[in-house]
Predicted model as a PDB file, atoms N, CA, C, CB and O in Angstrom, pLDDT in the B-factor column:
MODEL        1                                                                  
ATOM      1  N   UNK A   1       1.027  10.773  24.552  1.00 46.00           N  
ATOM      2  CA  UNK A   1       1.825   9.384  24.521  1.00 46.00           C  
ATOM      3  C   UNK A   1       2.430   9.186  23.115  1.00 46.00           C  
ATOM      4  CB  UNK A   1       0.815   8.059  24.866  1.00 46.00           C  
ATOM      5  O   UNK A   1       1.888   9.400  22.031  1.00 46.00           O  
ATOM      6  N   UNK A   2       3.573   8.766  23.351  1.00 57.00           N  
ATOM      7  CA  UNK A   2       4.418   8.518  21.989  1.00 57.00           C  
ATOM      8  C   UNK A   2       3.670   7.132  21.379  1.00 57.00           C  
ATOM      9  CB  UNK A   2       6.315   8.233  22.335  1.00 57.00           C  
ATOM     10  O   UNK A   2       2.990   6.317  22.003  1.00 57.00           O  
ATOM     11  N   UNK A   3       4.002   7.140  20.047  1.00 69.00           N  
ATOM     12  CA  UNK A   3       3.414   5.999  19.150  1.00 69.00           C  
ATOM     13  C   UNK A   3       4.489   4.942  19.305  1.00 69.00           C  
ATOM     14  CB  UNK A   3       3.155   6.431  17.480  1.00 69.00           C  
ATOM     15  O   UNK A   3       5.683   5.242  19.343  1.00 69.00           O  
ATOM     16  N   UNK A   4       4.060   3.751  19.391  1.00 90.00           N  
ATOM     17  CA  UNK A   4       4.827   2.570  19.534  1.00 90.00           C  
ATOM     18  C   UNK A   4       5.740   2.447  18.246  1.00 90.00           C  
ATOM     19  CB  UNK A   4       3.874   1.314  19.738  1.00 90.00           C  
ATOM     20  O   UNK A   4       5.469   3.049  17.207  1.00 90.00           O  
ATOM     21  N   UNK A   5       6.753   1.690  18.381  1.00 89.00           N  
ATOM     22  CA  UNK A   5       7.811   1.609  17.104  1.00 89.00           C  
ATOM     23  C   UNK A   5       6.942   0.772  16.103  1.00 89.00           C  
ATOM     24  CB  UNK A   5       9.458   0.753  17.476  1.00 89.00           C  
ATOM     25  O   UNK A   5       7.021   1.087  14.916  1.00 89.00           O  
ATOM     26  N   UNK A   6       6.238  -0.118  16.414  1.00 90.00           N  
ATOM     27  CA  UNK A   6       5.180  -0.940  15.341  1.00 90.00           C  
ATOM     28  C   UNK A   6       4.397   0.131  14.615  1.00 90.00           C  
ATOM     29  CB  UNK A   6       3.984  -2.028  16.159  1.00 90.00           C  
ATOM     30  O   UNK A   6       4.418   0.257  13.391  1.00 90.00           O  
ATOM     31  N   UNK A   7       3.597   1.016  15.573  1.00 94.00           N  
ATOM     32  CA  UNK A   7       2.621   1.988  15.077  1.00 94.00           C  
ATOM     33  C   UNK A   7       3.335   2.862  14.048  1.00 94.00           C  
ATOM     34  CB  UNK A   7       2.011   2.860  16.253  1.00 94.00           C  
ATOM     35  O   UNK A   7       2.803   3.079  12.959  1.00 94.00           O  
ATOM     36  N   UNK A   8       4.591   3.394  14.385  1.00 95.00           N  
ATOM     37  CA  UNK A   8       5.349   4.194  13.465  1.00 95.00           C  
ATOM     38  C   UNK A   8       5.834   3.430  12.186  1.00 95.00           C  
ATOM     39  CB  UNK A   8       6.523   4.756  14.197  1.00 95.00           C  
ATOM     40  O   UNK A   8       5.875   4.008  11.100  1.00 95.00           O  
ATOM     41  N   UNK A   9       6.147   2.310  12.314  1.00 94.00           N  
ATOM     42  CA  UNK A   9       6.518   1.455  11.111  1.00 94.00           C  
ATOM     43  C   UNK A   9       5.192   1.388  10.194  1.00 94.00           C  
ATOM     44  CB  UNK A   9       7.035  -0.121  11.599  1.00 94.00           C  
ATOM     45  O   UNK A   9       5.252   1.658   8.994  1.00 94.00           O  
ATOM     46  N   UNK A  10       4.166   1.066  10.737  1.00 95.00           N  
ATOM     47  CA  UNK A  10       2.781   1.001   9.961  1.00 95.00           C  
ATOM     48  C   UNK A  10       2.579   2.307   9.247  1.00 95.00           C  
ATOM     49  CB  UNK A  10       1.486   0.741  10.968  1.00 95.00           C  
ATOM     50  O   UNK A  10       2.355   2.305   8.036  1.00 95.00           O  
ATOM     51  N   UNK A  11       2.642   3.367   9.900  1.00 96.00           N  
ATOM     52  CA  UNK A  11       2.419   4.577   9.385  1.00 96.00           C  
ATOM     53  C   UNK A  11       3.290   5.029   8.351  1.00 96.00           C  
ATOM     54  CB  UNK A  11       2.414   5.416  10.325  1.00 96.00           C  
ATOM     55  O   UNK A  11       2.836   5.676   7.407  1.00 96.00           O  
ATOM     56  N   UNK A  12       4.561   4.734   8.447  1.00 97.00           N  
ATOM     57  CA  UNK A  12       5.612   5.123   7.397  1.00 97.00           C  
ATOM     58  C   UNK A  12       5.553   4.226   6.285  1.00 97.00           C  
ATOM     59  CB  UNK A  12       7.040   5.111   7.938  1.00 97.00           C  
ATOM     60  O   UNK A  12       5.818   4.651   5.161  1.00 97.00           O  
ATOM     61  N   UNK A  13       5.219   2.974   6.483  1.00 98.00           N  
ATOM     62  CA  UNK A  13       4.978   1.925   5.257  1.00 98.00           C  
ATOM     63  C   UNK A  13       3.631   2.589   4.474  1.00 98.00           C  
ATOM     64  CB  UNK A  13       4.615   0.117   5.901  1.00 98.00           C  
ATOM     65  O   UNK A  13       3.606   2.614   3.243  1.00 98.00           O  
ATOM     66  N   UNK A  14       2.729   3.022   5.126  1.00 98.00           N  
ATOM     67  CA  UNK A  14       1.568   3.424   4.544  1.00 98.00           C  
ATOM     68  C   UNK A  14       1.836   4.847   3.841  1.00 98.00           C  
ATOM     69  CB  UNK A  14       0.445   3.449   5.620  1.00 98.00           C  
ATOM     70  O   UNK A  14       1.278   5.144   2.785  1.00 98.00           O  
ATOM     71  N   UNK A  15       2.594   5.572   4.405  1.00 98.00           N  
ATOM     72  CA  UNK A  15       2.730   6.922   3.659  1.00 98.00           C  
ATOM     73  C   UNK A  15       3.700   6.688   2.395  1.00 98.00           C  
ATOM     74  CB  UNK A  15       3.380   8.137   4.700  1.00 98.00           C  
ATOM     75  O   UNK A  15       3.563   7.392   1.394  1.00 98.00           O  
ATOM     76  N   UNK A  16       4.695   5.671   2.462  1.00 97.00           N  
ATOM     77  CA  UNK A  16       5.635   5.446   1.326  1.00 97.00           C  
ATOM     78  C   UNK A  16       4.570   4.785   0.184  1.00 97.00           C  
ATOM     79  CB  UNK A  16       7.033   4.346   1.800  1.00 97.00           C  
ATOM     80  O   UNK A  16       4.735   5.060  -1.004  1.00 97.00           O  
ATOM     81  N   UNK A  17       3.625   4.021   0.557  1.00 97.00           N  
ATOM     82  CA  UNK A  17       2.857   3.327  -0.507  1.00 97.00           C  
ATOM     83  C   UNK A  17       1.887   4.445  -1.007  1.00 97.00           C  
ATOM     84  CB  UNK A  17       2.050   1.950   0.052  1.00 97.00           C  
ATOM     85  O   UNK A  17       1.615   4.482  -2.207  1.00 97.00           O  
ATOM     86  N   UNK A  18       1.353   5.357  -0.144  1.00 97.00           N  
ATOM     87  CA  UNK A  18       0.479   6.537  -0.722  1.00 97.00           C  
ATOM     88  C   UNK A  18       1.246   7.420  -1.707  1.00 97.00           C  
ATOM     89  CB  UNK A  18      -0.053   7.490   0.459  1.00 97.00           C  
ATOM     90  O   UNK A  18       0.676   7.898  -2.688  1.00 97.00           O  
ATOM     91  N   UNK A  19       2.451   7.621  -1.465  1.00 97.00           N  
ATOM     92  CA  UNK A  19       3.346   8.444  -2.233  1.00 97.00           C  
ATOM     93  C   UNK A  19       3.477   7.723  -3.655  1.00 97.00           C  
ATOM     94  CB  UNK A  19       4.788   8.618  -1.461  1.00 97.00           C  
ATOM     95  O   UNK A  19       3.275   8.305  -4.721  1.00 97.00           O  
ATOM     96  N   UNK A  20       3.831   6.422  -3.533  1.00 95.00           N  
ATOM     97  CA  UNK A  20       3.977   5.569  -4.943  1.00 95.00           C  
ATOM     98  C   UNK A  20       2.683   5.246  -5.691  1.00 95.00           C  
ATOM     99  CB  UNK A  20       4.654   4.132  -4.669  1.00 95.00           C  
ATOM    100  O   UNK A  20       2.687   5.015  -6.900  1.00 95.00           O  
ATOM    101  N   UNK A  21       1.526   5.234  -4.912  1.00 96.00           N  
ATOM    102  CA  UNK A  21       0.206   5.020  -5.524  1.00 96.00           C  
ATOM    103  C   UNK A  21      -0.877   5.836  -5.159  1.00 96.00           C  
ATOM    104  CB  UNK A  21      -0.203   3.789  -5.305  1.00 96.00           C  
ATOM    105  O   UNK A  21      -1.929   5.394  -4.695  1.00 96.00           O  
ATOM    106  N   UNK A  22      -0.594   7.213  -5.395  1.00 95.00           N  
ATOM    107  CA  UNK A  22      -1.446   8.381  -4.954  1.00 95.00           C  
ATOM    108  C   UNK A  22      -3.071   8.057  -5.391  1.00 95.00           C  
ATOM    109  CB  UNK A  22      -0.839   9.854  -5.735  1.00 95.00           C  
ATOM    110  O   UNK A  22      -3.978   8.608  -4.767  1.00 95.00           O  
ATOM    111  N   UNK A  23      -3.304   7.284  -6.313  1.00 95.00           N  
ATOM    112  CA  UNK A  23      -4.651   7.151  -6.927  1.00 95.00           C  
ATOM    113  C   UNK A  23      -5.428   6.153  -6.155  1.00 95.00           C  
ATOM    114  CB  UNK A  23      -4.580   6.731  -8.416  1.00 95.00           C  
ATOM    115  O   UNK A  23      -6.607   5.938  -6.435  1.00 95.00           O  
ATOM    116  N   UNK A  24      -4.777   5.495  -5.131  1.00 96.00           N  
ATOM    117  CA  UNK A  24      -5.484   4.583  -4.333  1.00 96.00           C  
ATOM    118  C   UNK A  24      -6.101   5.228  -2.981  1.00 96.00           C  
ATOM    119  CB  UNK A  24      -4.533   3.446  -4.018  1.00 96.00           C  
ATOM    120  O   UNK A  24      -5.599   6.224  -2.459  1.00 96.00           O  
ATOM    121  N   UNK A  25      -7.241   4.560  -2.466  1.00 96.00           N  
ATOM    122  CA  UNK A  25      -7.887   5.260  -1.314  1.00 96.00           C  
ATOM    123  C   UNK A  25      -7.027   4.893  -0.062  1.00 96.00           C  
ATOM    124  CB  UNK A  25      -9.476   4.808  -1.123  1.00 96.00           C  
ATOM    125  O   UNK A  25      -6.613   3.743   0.080  1.00 96.00           O  
ATOM    126  N   UNK A  26      -6.746   5.940   0.900  1.00 95.00           N  
ATOM    127  CA  UNK A  26      -5.903   5.801   1.947  1.00 95.00           C  
ATOM    128  C   UNK A  26      -6.361   4.659   2.857  1.00 95.00           C  
ATOM    129  CB  UNK A  26      -5.799   7.067   2.649  1.00 95.00           C  
ATOM    130  O   UNK A  26      -5.507   3.987   3.436  1.00 95.00           O  
ATOM    131  N   UNK A  27      -7.642   4.409   3.011  1.00 97.00           N  
ATOM    132  CA  UNK A  27      -8.101   3.275   3.985  1.00 97.00           C  
ATOM    133  C   UNK A  27      -7.704   2.111   3.253  1.00 97.00           C  
ATOM    134  CB  UNK A  27      -9.720   3.231   4.361  1.00 97.00           C  
ATOM    135  O   UNK A  27      -7.210   1.220   3.945  1.00 97.00           O  
ATOM    136  N   UNK A  28      -7.805   1.882   1.935  1.00 97.00           N  
ATOM    137  CA  UNK A  28      -7.366   0.522   1.485  1.00 97.00           C  
ATOM    138  C   UNK A  28      -5.861   0.473   1.579  1.00 97.00           C  
ATOM    139  CB  UNK A  28      -7.842   0.194  -0.001  1.00 97.00           C  
ATOM    140  O   UNK A  28      -5.397  -0.653   1.756  1.00 97.00           O  
ATOM    141  N   UNK A  29      -5.114   1.353   1.504  1.00 97.00           N  
ATOM    142  CA  UNK A  29      -3.624   1.412   1.771  1.00 97.00           C  
ATOM    143  C   UNK A  29      -3.335   0.901   3.137  1.00 97.00           C  
ATOM    144  CB  UNK A  29      -3.062   2.864   1.638  1.00 97.00           C  
ATOM    145  O   UNK A  29      -2.638  -0.087   3.365  1.00 97.00           O  
ATOM    146  N   UNK A  30      -3.928   1.655   4.044  1.00 96.00           N  
ATOM    147  CA  UNK A  30      -3.741   1.447   5.514  1.00 96.00           C  
ATOM    148  C   UNK A  30      -4.264   0.045   5.915  1.00 96.00           C  
ATOM    149  CB  UNK A  30      -4.504   2.580   6.348  1.00 96.00           C  
ATOM    150  O   UNK A  30      -3.658  -0.575   6.788  1.00 96.00           O  
ATOM    151  N   UNK A  31      -5.277  -0.446   5.366  1.00 97.00           N  
ATOM    152  CA  UNK A  31      -5.823  -1.897   5.609  1.00 97.00           C  
ATOM    153  C   UNK A  31      -4.796  -2.855   5.018  1.00 97.00           C  
ATOM    154  CB  UNK A  31      -7.325  -2.161   4.894  1.00 97.00           C  
ATOM    155  O   UNK A  31      -4.512  -3.860   5.670  1.00 97.00           O  
ATOM    156  N   UNK A  32      -4.325  -2.674   4.062  1.00 98.00           N  
ATOM    157  CA  UNK A  32      -3.273  -3.587   3.447  1.00 98.00           C  
ATOM    158  C   UNK A  32      -2.081  -3.779   4.304  1.00 98.00           C  
ATOM    159  CB  UNK A  32      -2.795  -3.048   2.118  1.00 98.00           C  
ATOM    160  O   UNK A  32      -1.530  -4.851   4.555  1.00 98.00           O  
ATOM    161  N   UNK A  33      -1.749  -2.569   4.728  1.00 98.00           N  
ATOM    162  CA  UNK A  33      -0.452  -2.482   5.668  1.00 98.00           C  
ATOM    163  C   UNK A  33      -0.703  -3.229   6.857  1.00 98.00           C  
ATOM    164  CB  UNK A  33      -0.048  -0.992   6.111  1.00 98.00           C  
ATOM    165  O   UNK A  33       0.068  -4.087   7.287  1.00 98.00           O  
ATOM    166  N   UNK A  34      -1.933  -2.855   7.462  1.00 97.00           N  
ATOM    167  CA  UNK A  34      -2.154  -3.554   8.781  1.00 97.00           C  
ATOM    168  C   UNK A  34      -2.250  -5.036   8.611  1.00 97.00           C  
ATOM    169  CB  UNK A  34      -3.437  -3.054   9.470  1.00 97.00           C  
ATOM    170  O   UNK A  34      -1.751  -5.757   9.475  1.00 97.00           O  
ATOM    171  N   UNK A  35      -2.836  -5.539   7.593  1.00 98.00           N  
ATOM    172  CA  UNK A  35      -2.849  -6.879   7.172  1.00 98.00           C  
ATOM    173  C   UNK A  35      -1.465  -7.427   7.100  1.00 98.00           C  
ATOM    174  CB  UNK A  35      -3.527  -7.004   5.886  1.00 98.00           C  
ATOM    175  O   UNK A  35      -1.203  -8.474   7.693  1.00 98.00           O  
ATOM    176  N   UNK A  36      -0.675  -6.867   6.497  1.00 98.00           N  
ATOM    177  CA  UNK A  36       0.776  -7.261   6.277  1.00 98.00           C  
ATOM    178  C   UNK A  36       1.332  -7.282   7.715  1.00 98.00           C  
ATOM    179  CB  UNK A  36       1.632  -6.187   5.266  1.00 98.00           C  
ATOM    180  O   UNK A  36       1.861  -8.322   8.106  1.00 98.00           O  
ATOM    181  N   UNK A  37       1.256  -6.261   8.493  1.00 97.00           N  
ATOM    182  CA  UNK A  37       1.828  -6.301   9.820  1.00 97.00           C  
ATOM    183  C   UNK A  37       1.287  -7.482  10.580  1.00 97.00           C  
ATOM    184  CB  UNK A  37       1.551  -5.013  10.569  1.00 97.00           C  
ATOM    185  O   UNK A  37       2.096  -8.231  11.127  1.00 97.00           O  
ATOM    186  N   UNK A  38      -0.005  -7.719  10.668  1.00 97.00           N  
ATOM    187  CA  UNK A  38      -0.588  -8.795  11.304  1.00 97.00           C  
ATOM    188  C   UNK A  38       0.096 -10.101  10.812  1.00 97.00           C  
ATOM    189  CB  UNK A  38      -2.081  -8.787  11.057  1.00 97.00           C  
ATOM    190  O   UNK A  38       0.386 -10.925  11.680  1.00 97.00           O  
ATOM    191  N   UNK A  39       0.350 -10.345   9.678  1.00 96.00           N  
ATOM    192  CA  UNK A  39       0.929 -11.572   9.110  1.00 96.00           C  
ATOM    193  C   UNK A  39       2.378 -11.608   9.640  1.00 96.00           C  
ATOM    194  CB  UNK A  39       0.865 -11.591   7.477  1.00 96.00           C  
ATOM    195  O   UNK A  39       2.887 -12.695   9.914  1.00 96.00           O  
ATOM    196  N   UNK A  40       3.086 -10.403   9.798  1.00 95.00           N  
ATOM    197  CA  UNK A  40       4.516 -10.465  10.021  1.00 95.00           C  
ATOM    198  C   UNK A  40       4.929 -10.100  11.505  1.00 95.00           C  
ATOM    199  CB  UNK A  40       5.205  -9.515   9.027  1.00 95.00           C  
ATOM    200  O   UNK A  40       6.098 -10.052  11.888  1.00 95.00           O  
ATOM    201  N   UNK A  41       3.913  -9.870  12.225  1.00 92.00           N  
ATOM    202  CA  UNK A  41       4.460  -9.135  13.476  1.00 92.00           C  
ATOM    203  C   UNK A  41       5.067  -9.957  14.723  1.00 92.00           C  
ATOM    204  CB  UNK A  41       3.309  -8.319  14.034  1.00 92.00           C  
ATOM    205  O   UNK A  41       5.485  -9.392  15.734  1.00 92.00           O  
ATOM    206  N   UNK A  42       5.071 -11.376  14.536  1.00 92.00           N  
ATOM    207  CA  UNK A  42       5.692 -12.294  15.269  1.00 92.00           C  
ATOM    208  C   UNK A  42       7.182 -12.608  14.882  1.00 92.00           C  
ATOM    209  CB  UNK A  42       4.899 -13.423  15.211  1.00 92.00           C  
ATOM    210  O   UNK A  42       7.879 -13.413  15.499  1.00 92.00           O  
ATOM    211  N   UNK A  43       7.573 -11.914  13.840  1.00 88.00           N  
ATOM    212  CA  UNK A  43       8.729 -12.264  13.318  1.00 88.00           C  
ATOM    213  C   UNK A  43       9.963 -12.012  14.387  1.00 88.00           C  
ATOM    214  CB  UNK A  43       8.859 -11.504  12.022  1.00 88.00           C  
ATOM    215  O   UNK A  43      10.051 -10.962  15.022  1.00 88.00           O  
ATOM    216  N   UNK A  44      10.831 -13.013  14.500  1.00 89.00           N  
ATOM    217  CA  UNK A  44      11.997 -12.709  15.485  1.00 89.00           C  
ATOM    218  C   UNK A  44      12.964 -11.693  15.121  1.00 89.00           C  
ATOM    219  CB  UNK A  44      12.784 -13.889  15.723  1.00 89.00           C  
ATOM    220  O   UNK A  44      13.451 -10.953  15.976  1.00 89.00           O  
ATOM    221  N   UNK A  45      13.286 -11.617  13.809  1.00 88.00           N  
ATOM    222  CA  UNK A  45      14.186 -10.695  13.349  1.00 88.00           C  
ATOM    223  C   UNK A  45      13.250  -9.565  12.720  1.00 88.00           C  
ATOM    224  CB  UNK A  45      15.238 -11.363  12.333  1.00 88.00           C  
ATOM    225  O   UNK A  45      12.502  -9.776  11.765  1.00 88.00           O  
ATOM    226  N   UNK A  46      13.386  -8.324  13.380  1.00 88.00           N  
ATOM    227  CA  UNK A  46      12.634  -7.360  13.007  1.00 88.00           C  
ATOM    228  C   UNK A  46      13.198  -6.181  12.150  1.00 88.00           C  
ATOM    229  CB  UNK A  46      12.127  -6.952  14.091  1.00 88.00           C  
ATOM    230  O   UNK A  46      12.520  -5.216  11.797  1.00 88.00           O  
ATOM    231  N   UNK A  47      14.383  -6.354  11.887  1.00 92.00           N  
ATOM    232  CA  UNK A  47      15.439  -5.396  11.020  1.00 92.00           C  
ATOM    233  C   UNK A  47      14.577  -5.286   9.552  1.00 92.00           C  
ATOM    234  CB  UNK A  47      17.269  -6.249  10.773  1.00 92.00           C  
ATOM    235  O   UNK A  47      14.442  -4.173   9.045  1.00 92.00           O  
ATOM    236  N   UNK A  48      14.118  -6.248   9.027  1.00 93.00           N  
ATOM    237  CA  UNK A  48      13.518  -6.112   7.705  1.00 93.00           C  
ATOM    238  C   UNK A  48      12.051  -6.082   7.650  1.00 93.00           C  
ATOM    239  CB  UNK A  48      13.953  -7.161   6.878  1.00 93.00           C  
ATOM    240  O   UNK A  48      11.448  -6.178   6.581  1.00 93.00           O  
ATOM    241  N   UNK A  49      11.416  -5.939   8.892  1.00 94.00           N  
ATOM    242  CA  UNK A  49      10.061  -5.868   9.035  1.00 94.00           C  
ATOM    243  C   UNK A  49       9.316  -4.931   7.975  1.00 94.00           C  
ATOM    244  CB  UNK A  49       9.815  -5.436  10.399  1.00 94.00           C  
ATOM    245  O   UNK A  49       8.392  -5.315   7.258  1.00 94.00           O  
ATOM    246  N   UNK A  50       9.903  -3.535   7.988  1.00 95.00           N  
ATOM    247  CA  UNK A  50       9.190  -2.556   7.103  1.00 95.00           C  
ATOM    248  C   UNK A  50       9.206  -3.049   5.553  1.00 95.00           C  
ATOM    249  CB  UNK A  50       9.915  -1.081   7.243  1.00 95.00           C  
ATOM    250  O   UNK A  50       8.219  -2.981   4.819  1.00 95.00           O  
ATOM    251  N   UNK A  51      10.437  -3.539   5.179  1.00 96.00           N  
ATOM    252  CA  UNK A  51      10.483  -3.970   3.866  1.00 96.00           C  
ATOM    253  C   UNK A  51       9.520  -4.945   3.407  1.00 96.00           C  
ATOM    254  CB  UNK A  51      11.662  -4.437   3.635  1.00 96.00           C  
ATOM    255  O   UNK A  51       8.816  -4.819   2.405  1.00 96.00           O  
ATOM    256  N   UNK A  52       9.534  -6.042   4.298  1.00 96.00           N  
ATOM    257  CA  UNK A  52       8.580  -7.202   4.104  1.00 96.00           C  
ATOM    258  C   UNK A  52       7.064  -6.667   4.129  1.00 96.00           C  
ATOM    259  CB  UNK A  52       8.815  -8.335   5.302  1.00 96.00           C  
ATOM    260  O   UNK A  52       6.254  -7.065   3.293  1.00 96.00           O  
ATOM    261  N   UNK A  53       6.739  -5.783   5.089  1.00 97.00           N  
ATOM    262  CA  UNK A  53       5.491  -5.387   5.245  1.00 97.00           C  
ATOM    263  C   UNK A  53       5.026  -4.507   3.811  1.00 97.00           C  
ATOM    264  CB  UNK A  53       5.444  -4.552   6.642  1.00 97.00           C  
ATOM    265  O   UNK A  53       3.900  -4.561   3.316  1.00 97.00           O  
ATOM    266  N   UNK A  54       5.955  -3.850   3.384  1.00 97.00           N  
ATOM    267  CA  UNK A  54       5.547  -3.032   2.179  1.00 97.00           C  
ATOM    268  C   UNK A  54       5.443  -4.001   0.946  1.00 97.00           C  
ATOM    269  CB  UNK A  54       6.639  -1.824   1.882  1.00 97.00           C  
ATOM    270  O   UNK A  54       4.596  -3.807   0.075  1.00 97.00           O  
ATOM    271  N   UNK A  55       6.289  -5.005   0.900  1.00 97.00           N  
ATOM    272  CA  UNK A  55       6.143  -5.861  -0.173  1.00 97.00           C  
ATOM    273  C   UNK A  55       4.783  -6.615  -0.173  1.00 97.00           C  
ATOM    274  CB  UNK A  55       7.267  -6.791  -0.168  1.00 97.00           C  
ATOM    275  O   UNK A  55       4.100  -6.779  -1.184  1.00 97.00           O  
ATOM    276  N   UNK A  56       4.432  -7.099   1.203  1.00 97.00           N  
ATOM    277  CA  UNK A  56       3.200  -7.832   1.246  1.00 97.00           C  
ATOM    278  C   UNK A  56       2.000  -7.001   1.040  1.00 97.00           C  
ATOM    279  CB  UNK A  56       3.081  -8.519   2.491  1.00 97.00           C  
ATOM    280  O   UNK A  56       0.982  -7.396   0.473  1.00 97.00           O  
ATOM    281  N   UNK A  57       2.201  -5.691   1.591  1.00 97.00           N  
ATOM    282  CA  UNK A  57       0.872  -4.730   1.344  1.00 97.00           C  
ATOM    283  C   UNK A  57       0.690  -4.457  -0.157  1.00 97.00           C  
ATOM    284  CB  UNK A  57       1.016  -3.195   2.123  1.00 97.00           C  
ATOM    285  O   UNK A  57      -0.417  -4.291  -0.668  1.00 97.00           O  
ATOM    286  N   UNK A  58       2.015  -4.419  -0.919  1.00 96.00           N  
ATOM    287  CA  UNK A  58       1.775  -4.245  -2.314  1.00 96.00           C  
ATOM    288  C   UNK A  58       1.074  -5.295  -3.067  1.00 96.00           C  
ATOM    289  CB  UNK A  58       2.947  -4.042  -2.917  1.00 96.00           C  
ATOM    290  O   UNK A  58       0.311  -5.058  -4.003  1.00 96.00           O  
ATOM    291  N   UNK A  59       1.374  -6.508  -2.605  1.00 96.00           N  
ATOM    292  CA  UNK A  59       0.778  -7.738  -3.083  1.00 96.00           C  
ATOM    293  C   UNK A  59      -0.839  -7.783  -2.859  1.00 96.00           C  
ATOM    294  CB  UNK A  59       1.486  -8.940  -2.332  1.00 96.00           C  
ATOM    295  O   UNK A  59      -1.605  -8.211  -3.723  1.00 96.00           O  
ATOM    296  N   UNK A  60      -1.214  -7.340  -1.727  1.00 96.00           N  
ATOM    297  CA  UNK A  60      -2.640  -7.054  -1.378  1.00 96.00           C  
ATOM    298  C   UNK A  60      -3.378  -5.930  -2.177  1.00 96.00           C  
ATOM    299  CB  UNK A  60      -2.689  -6.685   0.063  1.00 96.00           C  
ATOM    300  O   UNK A  60      -4.595  -5.977  -2.353  1.00 96.00           O  
ATOM    301  N   UNK A  61      -2.597  -4.926  -2.649  1.00 96.00           N  
ATOM    302  CA  UNK A  61      -3.396  -3.914  -3.218  1.00 96.00           C  
ATOM    303  C   UNK A  61      -3.685  -4.258  -4.797  1.00 96.00           C  
ATOM    304  CB  UNK A  61      -2.647  -2.513  -3.019  1.00 96.00           C  
ATOM    305  O   UNK A  61      -2.980  -5.027  -5.451  1.00 96.00           O  
ATOM    306  N   UNK A  62      -4.735  -3.625  -5.261  1.00 93.00           N  
ATOM    307  CA  UNK A  62      -4.985  -3.817  -6.771  1.00 93.00           C  
ATOM    308  C   UNK A  62      -3.665  -3.630  -7.575  1.00 93.00           C  
ATOM    309  CB  UNK A  62      -6.094  -2.750  -7.314  1.00 93.00           C  
ATOM    310  O   UNK A  62      -2.683  -3.024  -7.148  1.00 93.00           O  
ATOM    311  N   UNK A  63      -3.775  -4.272  -8.884  1.00 90.00           N  
ATOM    312  CA  UNK A  63      -2.478  -3.944  -9.537  1.00 90.00           C  
ATOM    313  C   UNK A  63      -2.353  -2.490 -10.092  1.00 90.00           C  
ATOM    314  CB  UNK A  63      -2.257  -4.916 -10.683  1.00 90.00           C  
ATOM    315  O   UNK A  63      -3.323  -1.746 -10.243  1.00 90.00           O  
ATOM    316  N   UNK A  64      -1.254  -2.209 -10.338  1.00 81.00           N  
ATOM    317  CA  UNK A  64      -0.993  -0.851 -10.754  1.00 81.00           C  
ATOM    318  C   UNK A  64      -1.232  -0.756 -12.348  1.00 81.00           C  
ATOM    319  CB  UNK A  64       0.524  -0.433 -10.332  1.00 81.00           C  
ATOM    320  O   UNK A  64      -0.444  -1.288 -13.129  1.00 81.00           O  
ATOM    321  N   UNK A  65      -2.260  -0.113 -12.739  1.00 71.00           N  
ATOM    322  CA  UNK A  65      -2.692  -0.026 -14.184  1.00 71.00           C  
ATOM    323  C   UNK A  65      -1.668   0.462 -15.058  1.00 71.00           C  
ATOM    324  CB  UNK A  65      -3.857   0.842 -14.357  1.00 71.00           C  
ATOM    325  O   UNK A  65      -1.510  -0.096 -16.144  1.00 71.00           O  
ATOM    326  N   UNK A  66      -0.883   1.529 -14.690  1.00 58.00           N  
ATOM    327  CA  UNK A  66       0.178   2.183 -15.418  1.00 58.00           C  
ATOM    328  C   UNK A  66       1.264   1.124 -15.713  1.00 58.00           C  
ATOM    329  CB  UNK A  66       0.755   3.405 -14.604  1.00 58.00           C  
ATOM    330  O   UNK A  66       1.676   0.943 -16.858  1.00 58.00           O  
ATOM    331  N   UNK A  67       1.704   0.446 -14.668  1.00 51.00           N  
ATOM    332  CA  UNK A  67       2.752  -0.454 -14.934  1.00 51.00           C  
ATOM    333  C   UNK A  67       2.236  -1.523 -15.933  1.00 51.00           C  
ATOM    334  CB  UNK A  67       3.270  -1.077 -13.621  1.00 51.00           C  
ATOM    335  O   UNK A  67       3.013  -1.926 -16.799  1.00 51.00           O  
ATOM    336  N   UNK A  68       1.056  -1.975 -15.871  1.00 47.00           N  
ATOM    337  CA  UNK A  68       0.512  -2.990 -16.796  1.00 47.00           C  
ATOM    338  C   UNK A  68       0.477  -2.558 -18.298  1.00 47.00           C  
ATOM    339  CB  UNK A  68      -0.899  -3.343 -16.352  1.00 47.00           C  
ATOM    340  O   UNK A  68       0.508  -3.388 -19.207  1.00 47.00           O  
ATOM    341  N   UNK A  69       0.410  -1.233 -18.500  1.00 48.00           N  
ATOM    342  CA  UNK A  69       0.346  -0.519 -19.773  1.00 48.00           C  
ATOM    343  C   UNK A  69       1.695  -0.502 -20.514  1.00 48.00           C  
ATOM    344  CB  UNK A  69      -0.123   0.906 -19.534  1.00 48.00           C  
ATOM    345  O   UNK A  69       1.857  -0.679 -21.722  1.00 48.00           O  
ATOM    346  N   UNK A  70       2.730  -0.232 -19.486  1.00 44.00           N  
ATOM    347  CA  UNK A  70       4.016  -0.085 -19.872  1.00 44.00           C  
ATOM    348  C   UNK A  70       4.811  -1.347 -20.321  1.00 44.00           C  
ATOM    349  CB  UNK A  70       4.639   0.525 -18.836  1.00 44.00           C  
ATOM    350  O   UNK A  70       5.860  -1.274 -20.961  1.00 44.00           O  
ATOM    351  N   UNK A  71       4.243  -2.471 -19.943  1.00 47.00           N  
ATOM    352  CA  UNK A  71       5.075  -3.834 -20.089  1.00 47.00           C  
ATOM    353  C   UNK A  71       4.478  -4.447 -21.275  1.00 47.00           C  
ATOM    354  CB  UNK A  71       4.981  -4.902 -18.760  1.00 47.00           C  
ATOM    355  O   UNK A  71       4.889  -5.533 -21.682  1.00 47.00           O  
TER     356      UNK A  71                                                      
ENDMDL                                                                          
END                                                                             
């Protein structure tokens, strides 16, 4: 059975975040992405859903310690 479009979007966003923040636990990243999806899933315009989900999921994750040290 093929994955739904939303399931693929969730998986792709989680993969991008894991590449950007490999120090984080996979379950934590997936949980934040699912929460972001739940908050945005009823959006009428779905074109920007992946970008909005990624931004929201980043907000839900702990701060990036390296970014804090460089500023």
